[in-house]
N, C-alpha and C positions, 0 to 999 in steps of 0.2 A: 456349179454346186457353190463357184470362188462368183459365180456373181448374183448370186445366191447371197454371198454374205454380204456382197458389197451391196443390193438393197437392204440388209439389214441394220448396216451400219448408216447407212442416209438417213434411214426410218428412226433414228436411234439419235440422229443429231439436229432431228426435226424440234420442232415446239415444245414444248415439257407442257405444258396447258392438254393440250391433244393427246396427248403418253399415259399421260392422270385420265384420261376422259375415257382411251381404250381401254384402256387398266379396267378402270370401274365396273364396265358394258360387261369385261368378260367375266370381272369377280359375279356380276349379279348376274349374266346367264347361269353361269356356273352351279348360284345356289337354287335357281331355281328351278337351272336341269334335275339337279341334285335335291331336293325335295320333294318332285314329281315322281320324278326314281323311289326312294324311300317310302312317298306315298304308296304307288305302286306295289310297291312291293309286306306293307300292311293289309290293304286288300290284300292281296294273294294269300297272306298267312290267311287272314282271317274266316276269307270266304270257305280256303279247303278245310279250318281247323273247327269250325262250327256250318257250312254246307248247308248239314241237313235240319238243323232250328232256322235259315234263312227260307227255305226254300221251303219246309214246312207254317212258315209262317204269311210268304205269301201264293204259297197254293189252296185251290180252293179242296173241302170235301167232299166229294158228288156221295148222296147218299145210294 
């Protein structure tokens, strides 16, 4: 545990521009992952709520 704290301290003492880039990359990845998760939740909601309509739209009626 102590060695991990030492590594974190040495990383924080490094170049400030690199820290900003890392934070920006994490923020972008967090935004993208949350966008995908929200999109999947919305699709799951609409397909469970209106699934019969979607099935009727794409299904073929055989005589």
